[in-house]
C-alpha distance (Angstrom), angle and dihedral (degrees) to the residues before:
residue distance angle dihedral
M1 . . .
E2 3.81 . .
T3 3.77 119.0 .
A4 3.77 120.0 -127.0
A5 3.79 90.5 -104.3
S6 3.81 92.0 57.0
C7 3.80 97.2 40.4
P8 3.79 115.0 105.3
Q9 3.78 116.0 -116.6
S10 3.77 114.3 -91.5
E11 3.79 114.5 -113.2
S12 3.80 90.4 -113.2
N13 3.81 90.9 56.9
T14 3.81 92.6 52.7
R15 3.81 87.8 61.0
L16 3.80 91.6 57.9
S17 3.78 119.9 97.9
L18 3.79 118.7 -129.8
E19 3.81 89.5 -103.1
E20 3.81 91.0 51.8
K21 3.81 92.1 50.1
I22 3.78 92.4 50.8
A23 3.79 91.8 46.3
R24 3.79 87.6 52.4
M25 3.81 89.7 59.4
C26 3.80 90.8 55.5
V27 3.81 128.2 88.5
I28 3.79 116.0 -163.9
G29 3.79 137.2 175.9
V30 3.80 134.7 -120.7
P31 3.82 119.3 -131.5
G32 3.81 100.2 -132.1
P33 3.80 149.6 8.9
Y34 3.82 93.8 -70.7
I35 3.78 135.6 50.7
D36 3.80 99.6 -103.3
E37 3.80 130.4 -153.3
E38 3.81 93.7 -101.7
T39 3.80 91.3 55.7
S40 3.81 90.7 47.9
H41 3.79 90.4 49.9
R42 3.79 92.4 48.3
F43 3.81 92.3 50.5
G44 3.80 86.9 55.4
A45 3.79 89.5 57.5
Y46 3.81 97.6 34.5
P47 3.83 118.9 21.8
F48 3.80 94.3 -148.5
G49 3.76 115.4 -150.6
G50 3.77 96.4 -137.2
L51 3.77 150.8 10.7
G52 3.78 127.5 -145.9
I53 3.81 117.9 -141.8
F54 3.80 116.9 -140.6
P55 3.83 136.8 175.6
H56 3.82 92.4 -92.2
N57 3.82 88.6 59.6
I58 3.81 93.7 56.7
E59 3.81 129.1 79.9
S60 3.80 104.8 142.0
E61 3.77 141.5 -15.1
A62 3.82 93.0 -98.5
Q63 3.81 92.7 46.9
L64 3.81 92.5 48.3
K65 3.80 91.7 50.4
E66 3.81 88.8 50.5
W67 3.84 89.8 48.6
I68 3.80 90.7 51.8
A69 3.81 93.2 46.4
S70 3.81 90.4 49.7
A71 3.80 91.4 49.5
I72 3.80 92.4 50.4
Q73 3.80 91.4 47.0
L74 3.81 90.7 49.4
S75 3.79 91.7 51.6
A76 3.81 91.7 46.5
S77 3.81 90.5 54.4
T78 3.81 93.9 62.6
P79 3.84 117.9 106.3
N80 3.82 95.4 -105.1
P81 3.81 103.4 24.5
K82 3.79 121.3 -157.7
P83 3.83 129.6 177.4
L84 3.80 112.3 -74.4
Y85 3.79 118.6 -122.6
L86 3.82 110.9 -137.6
S87 3.78 120.9 -177.7
I88 3.80 142.1 165.3
D89 3.82 139.6 -171.6
E90 3.80 96.9 -114.3
E91 3.80 100.9 160.4
G92 3.79 102.4 146.6
G93 3.79 119.5 -125.9
S94 3.79 115.7 45.8
L95 3.81 94.3 1.4
S96 3.81 104.2 52.2
N97 3.79 115.7 139.7
L98 3.81 100.2 177.9
K99 3.80 99.6 48.0
D100 3.82 94.7 107.5
F101 3.82 90.4 70.3
Y102 3.82 106.6 11.4
P103 3.83 126.7 56.8
Y104 3.80 110.9 -80.6
M105 3.82 112.8 -113.6
P106 3.82 122.2 -141.2
S107 3.80 117.3 -115.2
N108 3.80 130.2 -90.8
R109 3.81 89.5 -108.1
A110 3.80 90.2 54.6
V111 3.80 87.6 54.9
G112 3.79 87.1 47.8
L113 3.81 88.7 59.4
A114 3.80 88.2 61.1
D115 3.84 90.1 46.6
N116 3.78 89.8 -160.9
E117 3.79 124.8 134.1
R118 3.80 90.8 -151.8
I119 3.82 89.6 59.4
A120 3.83 92.3 47.2
H121 3.80 89.7 49.8
E122 3.80 89.8 51.0
Q123 3.80 90.6 48.7
G124 3.81 91.5 52.9
K125 3.79 92.3 46.0
L126 3.82 93.8 48.8
I127 3.82 94.2 48.1
G128 3.80 89.0 44.3
S129 3.81 90.4 50.7
Q130 3.80 90.8 55.3
L131 3.81 91.5 49.5
H132 3.80 91.1 46.2
A133 3.82 90.1 52.0
V134 3.79 93.7 54.4
G135 3.82 93.8 40.6
I136 3.82 104.7 -107.7
P137 3.83 110.7 142.2
M138 3.83 100.4 -170.2
N139 3.80 134.1 46.0
W140 3.81 123.8 -159.4
A141 3.79 87.6 -138.1
P142 2.97 162.3 138.3
V143 3.79 104.7 60.7
L144 3.81 103.4 -140.9
D145 3.79 97.3 179.7
V146 3.80 113.0 133.3
N147 3.80 103.9 -134.0
T148 3.78 97.9 -138.7
N149 3.82 93.7 145.4
I150 3.77 99.9 63.0
D151 3.81 92.1 -171.6
N152 3.79 96.2 59.5
P153 3.80 109.2 120.5
V154 3.81 102.0 -143.3
V155 3.83 111.3 44.2
G156 3.81 108.2 42.6
I157 3.81 112.0 118.8
R158 3.80 90.8 7.5
S159 3.82 85.5 78.9
F160 3.80 124.7 74.1
G161 3.80 88.6 -132.1
E162 3.77 151.4 -70.9
D163 3.81 99.9 -68.4
P164 3.83 116.3 84.2
S165 3.80 95.1 -147.3
T166 3.82 91.8 51.0
V167 3.79 92.4 49.6
A168 3.82 89.5 47.1
R169 3.82 94.7 51.0
L170 3.79 95.5 44.5
G171 3.79 93.8 42.4
A172 3.81 92.5 53.5
A173 3.81 91.1 49.1
Y174 3.82 90.7 49.0
I175 3.82 90.5 52.6
A176 3.81 91.5 51.8
G177 3.81 90.8 51.3
M178 3.79 92.6 48.2
H179 3.81 91.1 50.8
E180 3.81 91.5 50.7
A181 3.80 88.5 55.2
G182 3.80 89.6 54.5
V183 3.80 100.9 -104.8
A184 3.81 131.7 119.7
C185 3.83 122.3 -129.6
T186 3.79 138.8 -137.5
A187 3.80 118.5 -156.1
K188 3.80 112.1 -145.0
H189 3.04 151.7 -128.7
F190 3.82 102.9 6.2
P191 3.00 125.8 -134.0
G192 3.83 89.0 11.5
H193 3.80 138.6 -73.2
G194 3.80 98.4 -163.0
Q195 3.79 97.8 87.8
V196 3.82 98.9 58.1
S197 3.79 127.8 89.9
G198 3.80 100.7 -138.0
D199 3.79 144.3 47.4
S200 3.82 121.7 -97.4
H201 3.81 89.8 -154.3
I202 3.80 84.1 74.1
D203 3.80 107.6 29.3
L204 3.79 144.1 -10.3
Q205 3.79 112.6 -74.7
T206 3.81 129.2 -147.5
C207 3.81 127.9 -148.1
E208 3.80 120.5 -165.9
L209 3.82 97.1 -157.0
D210 3.80 118.4 118.2
L211 3.81 125.2 -141.0
D212 3.81 95.5 -91.4
Q213 3.79 90.1 52.3
L214 3.81 91.6 48.3
L215 3.80 91.4 49.4
A216 3.81 91.0 49.5
G217 3.80 94.1 51.0
P218 3.82 131.4 -2.5
L219 3.81 95.2 36.1
L220 3.81 95.2 54.2
P221 3.84 94.8 82.7
F222 3.80 91.0 50.2
Q223 3.80 91.8 49.6
K224 3.81 89.4 51.2
A225 3.81 90.7 46.7
I226 3.81 90.8 53.7
E227 3.80 89.0 52.0
A228 3.82 88.1 49.6
G229 3.81 91.1 56.0
V230 3.79 101.0 -106.1
D231 3.79 109.1 -175.0
S232 3.79 102.4 -144.7
V233 3.79 139.3 11.8
M234 3.81 123.2 -148.4
L235 3.80 118.3 -147.4
A236 3.80 122.5 -135.6
H237 3.80 126.7 -127.7
I238 3.81 93.6 -122.9
V239 3.82 130.6 126.5
F240 3.82 120.5 -140.1
P241 3.83 108.4 -160.3
A242 3.85 91.9 179.0
I243 3.82 89.2 63.4
P244 3.83 103.3 67.5
E245 3.81 92.5 -177.2
S246 3.80 88.0 73.0
Q247 3.83 89.0 63.4
G248 3.78 93.5 -139.3
L249 3.80 93.2 -62.6
P250 3.80 124.2 133.4
A251 3.80 112.5 -102.6
S252 3.80 90.4 -109.7
L253 3.82 91.5 62.3
S254 3.80 98.6 32.8
Y255 3.82 123.4 108.8
Y256 3.79 87.7 -158.8
F257 3.81 94.7 58.0
A258 3.80 99.4 36.4
T259 3.79 100.8 38.4
E260 3.78 112.1 14.5
L261 3.82 97.3 39.0
L262 3.80 107.3 25.6
R263 3.79 100.7 28.6
N264 3.82 102.4 32.4
K265 3.80 108.5 23.0
L266 3.81 98.5 35.4
G267 3.80 93.9 33.2
F268 3.80 99.7 -130.3
Q269 3.81 109.6 164.3
G270 3.80 99.9 175.0
V271 3.80 131.7 91.6
I272 3.81 117.1 -53.4
C273 3.80 116.2 -157.1
T274 3.76 136.5 -178.5
D275 3.74 122.5 -121.0
D276 3.79 108.2 -111.7
I277 3.82 106.2 -55.7
E278 3.81 89.6 -154.1
M279 3.79 88.3 72.0
G280 3.79 113.6 111.8
A281 3.80 92.8 -108.8
I282 3.81 91.2 68.7
K283 3.80 107.0 18.1
N284 3.81 92.7 53.7
N285 3.80 94.6 48.9
Y286 3.81 108.4 37.5
E287 3.80 135.9 44.5
P288 3.83 114.6 -108.0
A289 3.83 92.8 -126.1
K290 3.81 89.1 57.8
I291 3.80 100.8 38.7
G292 3.81 95.5 71.2
V293 3.81 91.9 45.6
M294 3.80 90.6 52.3
A295 3.80 91.4 46.6
V296 3.81 93.2 52.0
L297 3.80 94.2 43.9
A298 3.81 88.7 49.9
G299 3.82 90.2 57.9
N300 3.80 105.2 -100.3
D301 3.79 116.3 151.9
R302 3.79 95.6 -169.5
I303 3.80 127.6 38.9
L304 3.81 115.5 -158.5
M305 3.83 115.1 -151.9
C306 3.74 108.3 151.7
H307 3.79 111.0 169.8
T308 3.82 123.9 40.5
P309 3.84 123.7 51.9
Q310 3.82 95.6 -159.5
F311 3.79 91.6 51.0
Q312 3.80 90.8 48.4
D313 3.81 92.4 49.3
E314 3.80 90.8 51.7
V315 3.80 91.5 49.5
M316 3.79 93.2 51.3
A317 3.81 93.2 43.7
G318 3.80 88.8 53.0
I319 3.80 91.8 53.9
V320 3.81 92.9 47.3
K321 3.80 90.7 50.3
A322 3.82 91.6 48.6
V323 3.80 91.7 52.9
R324 3.81 92.7 46.0
E325 3.79 89.8 51.7
G326 3.80 94.3 46.6
V327 3.81 96.1 -112.0
I328 3.81 89.0 119.1
P329 3.83 116.1 33.8
E330 3.80 110.8 -130.5
E331 3.80 86.5 -130.9
R332 3.79 86.7 68.4
I333 3.83 89.2 58.2
D334 3.80 89.9 47.6
E335 3.81 91.1 54.5
S336 3.80 88.7 58.7
M337 3.80 90.7 46.9
A338 3.82 89.4 56.6
R339 3.80 93.1 48.3
I340 3.80 91.3 47.5
D341 3.82 89.3 51.4
E342 3.81 89.6 51.7
L343 3.80 90.6 50.0
H344 3.79 92.2 52.9
A345 3.80 89.9 48.7
K346 3.81 89.6 52.7
M347 3.80 92.2 48.2
A348 3.80 90.0 51.4
S349 3.79 89.6 49.4
Y350 3.81 92.1 51.1
R351 3.81 91.1 50.6
A352 3.81 91.8 47.8
S353 3.81 93.4 52.9
A354 3.81 98.0 33.2
S355 3.79 120.6 142.2
P356 3.81 101.7 -175.9
V357 3.78 123.2 -179.5
P358 3.83 107.7 -94.2
R359 3.79 112.0 -105.9
E360 3.80 93.0 -121.1
Q361 3.83 88.8 62.0
W362 3.80 97.9 49.8
K363 3.81 99.3 90.5
E364 3.78 96.9 47.1
R365 3.80 94.7 43.0
I366 3.81 92.6 48.8
L367 3.80 89.7 49.8
V368 3.82 90.0 50.2
L369 3.81 88.6 50.4
A370 3.82 91.4 48.7
R371 3.81 91.4 51.2
E372 3.81 88.4 57.9
T373 3.80 92.5 53.7
V374 3.83 104.2 47.0
K375 3.80 110.6 94.1
L376 3.80 132.8 -170.5
T377 3.81 100.5 -152.7
D378 3.81 103.1 172.1
D379 3.79 132.1 17.7
L380 3.78 106.1 161.2
Q381 3.81 90.5 148.4
Q382 3.83 91.9 51.2
M383 3.79 92.3 -127.5
V384 3.80 93.2 151.6
P385 2.95 124.4 113.6
L386 3.79 95.3 41.1
Q387 3.79 114.9 -128.8
T388 3.79 123.9 -122.8
D389 3.82 91.5 -147.2
K390 3.83 93.6 58.4
R391 3.79 129.4 80.4
Y392 3.81 117.7 -129.2
L393 3.79 132.8 -164.2
L394 3.82 111.1 -145.0
V395 3.81 114.1 -157.1
V396 3.82 120.3 -174.9
P397 3.83 128.5 168.6
K398 3.79 118.6 -124.1
L399 3.77 112.8 -96.4
E400 3.78 111.5 -110.1
R401 3.77 130.3 176.4
Q402 3.81 108.0 -94.2
S403 3.82 96.5 -166.3
K404 3.81 141.6 -15.8
A405 3.81 86.7 -86.5
D406 3.80 91.3 64.7
N407 3.80 130.4 84.9
S408 3.80 98.9 167.0
D409 3.80 96.9 100.4
D410 3.79 96.7 96.7
E411 3.80 97.2 57.6
Q412 3.78 124.5 119.9
L413 3.78 106.0 -147.4
P414 3.82 110.6 -134.0
L415 3.81 96.7 -159.0
A416 3.82 95.7 112.6
G417 3.79 91.9 53.6
L418 3.79 93.0 44.7
L419 3.81 92.2 53.8
A420 3.81 93.8 42.2
S421 3.79 90.5 52.6
R422 3.80 87.2 58.5
G423 3.79 92.2 56.1
I424 3.81 99.4 -96.0
Q425 3.82 116.7 145.9
L426 3.79 109.0 -137.4
T427 3.76 146.6 147.6
A428 3.79 116.6 -145.5
I429 3.79 125.3 -151.0
S430 3.79 131.3 178.7
L431 3.77 123.9 -141.1
S432 3.78 136.9 -177.1
Q433 3.78 121.8 -82.5
N434 3.80 93.0 -108.9
P435 3.83 106.5 23.5
D436 3.78 116.3 -156.4
A437 3.80 125.1 -135.8
G438 3.80 93.4 -86.8
E439 3.79 93.9 52.0
Q440 3.80 90.7 45.4
K441 3.80 91.3 53.9
R442 3.82 93.2 48.1
V443 3.80 91.7 52.5
A444 3.81 93.6 43.8
D445 3.81 90.7 50.2
Q446 3.80 90.6 49.4
A447 3.81 89.6 52.8
E448 3.83 89.8 66.3
D449 3.81 88.8 78.4
F450 3.82 93.5 59.2
D451 3.79 137.1 69.0
A452 3.82 94.7 -130.5
V453 3.78 142.6 -8.1
I454 3.80 132.5 -124.7
Q455 3.79 110.8 -160.3
G456 3.78 123.0 -170.4
T457 3.79 114.6 -152.5
I458 3.79 128.4 -159.1
N459 3.80 110.4 -168.9
G460 3.77 92.7 -29.7
H461 3.80 88.6 165.6
L462 3.82 87.0 67.1
F463 3.83 99.0 34.0
E464 3.78 101.1 55.7
G465 3.79 93.7 -169.6
Q466 3.81 89.4 72.4
A467 3.80 92.4 51.9
D468 3.82 91.5 45.6
L469 3.80 89.8 52.0
A470 3.80 90.9 49.9
R471 3.80 90.4 54.4
A472 3.80 91.3 48.9
L473 3.81 91.9 49.1
A474 3.80 94.0 45.8
K475 3.81 89.9 57.8
R476 3.80 90.6 58.7
K477 3.81 108.5 31.8
P478 3.80 142.1 10.6
L479 3.81 105.9 -80.9
L480 3.79 131.3 -151.5
A481 3.81 111.6 -168.9
V482 3.80 115.1 -155.8
I483 3.81 107.2 -160.4
L484 3.81 106.1 -149.5
R485 3.77 101.0 173.2
N486 3.81 133.1 14.7
P487 3.82 112.4 18.8
Y488 3.81 90.3 -139.2
D489 3.81 88.8 84.2
A490 3.81 86.9 82.5
E491 3.80 91.4 73.0
A492 3.81 92.7 48.9
L493 3.81 95.6 51.2
P494 3.84 128.1 85.1
E495 3.78 112.8 -76.1
Q496 3.80 93.0 -130.4
A497 3.81 94.1 54.2
S498 3.79 119.4 105.4
K499 3.80 110.0 -120.9
A500 3.82 134.5 -153.5
L501 3.80 118.5 -172.7
L502 3.82 119.0 -148.6
C503 3.84 105.1 146.5
S504 3.78 84.8 -165.0
T505 3.79 140.6 80.3
S506 3.80 93.1 -160.2
D507 3.79 110.9 134.9
Y508 3.83 86.7 -126.4
S509 3.81 91.0 57.5
L510 3.80 89.9 48.7
T511 3.81 91.1 48.8
A512 3.81 89.3 51.5
L513 3.81 89.1 49.7
A514 3.80 91.8 51.3
E515 3.81 89.5 51.5
L516 3.80 89.8 51.0
L517 3.79 94.4 47.5
V518 3.82 95.7 44.3
P519 3.82 104.9 24.9
R520 3.80 94.3 167.4
G521 3.81 94.9 50.4
G522 3.77 127.0 104.2
I523 3.80 122.1 -88.3
A524 3.80 109.4 -84.0
């Protein structure tokens, strides 16, 4: 079989101007829930190859379908129409864009608690079924970062875990499930974002691992994903100073990482894309007119830039100028055209052979999945099952956005209602994400009026006020800690506390928890 680089240009590509080809490599965003006049005008000038779909584009299922139909119609109206690439970050857990009208999937890390390839396959198939239903052919998922730095602020429960082989196994199973549902996949963030201490949405990150260390750990999930037929790989905005071949460039702009390592050494022949180059890591360090040139020379086929029209225009103008001046051979652009054509053919094939989960099965199958992921890890105080003749204080921190890759901050957790419906007497209070000493004392004093306390934690290993409160509560009353986010909270909490791991604030995870805590209660 010919590779994309050796495939002759399709006849339709030969009709494209240089500007049209370059626009086809670019994926942009739209500012609101409708395709506005500015976007329509810009497509007339630049027939962009793709659109990203973000929370601000989504109001309802019907509106999103209309948005997608309008985008496809707009693309089809250009002089030399090509299939439109539409994609979304639908990861489950803390980055779930469709949860207001589709059942809310637990996170990757929740699936990691189950450590079962069958569950990961089901997760991929269920998320893929939701995307297939609304008409989105590509997912910017799965996250294949190995979360070896547990204090990093942006990966966390987006990762399947801390062990490379676990992430590799579960990621490959997820990809297979997504493909069965009729949706293509993007493995991210190559060569791994889980070992850094910061967030590339904000600034450029550095990783001290050398190539041997990458190959022995963070790269294993990507190698497995390539074997599993992943369709695209997204490059991270991370610098690797211990790998001199990368010349101090972030992986997303590095010929070494995109071409020599990913394309040649690991043998990936699909579409390579940047992470969004409007993220602070890139936008704050390189000029727009140079960023696109660097991305293309590195070997990227798709350039994601999803926010600012002027920035996008400067990026594209820089690429056009570089080709005109011979800095970028036009044959390099044509290689990307061939790979993009192959990707669209694969997406059409997935849709044609799709076997998505029927909509009427989504709720029950997601609940079954959630039941497999919720774990009671310690119960030295024998608090489980909860007792209907005892009075419990339920303490949960307010949900706040942890990073720009997080849209879980507007949720209202239904745990109090779920437990009450099973006959449990409780009073629920909300506290700040990092309670100070005064707030800790007020809650601990209030606990004196109850038989036991249930405390939800959200990254209590990072927000020390939560862990301090847990220690104060455990000195006064039996304590059940419900770990709603990163599992690393378990190590920061009192040893005597009972602990339930969810790594998810999905209502299905909370329903599964309620069933575990009150197994003889009625169905919530």
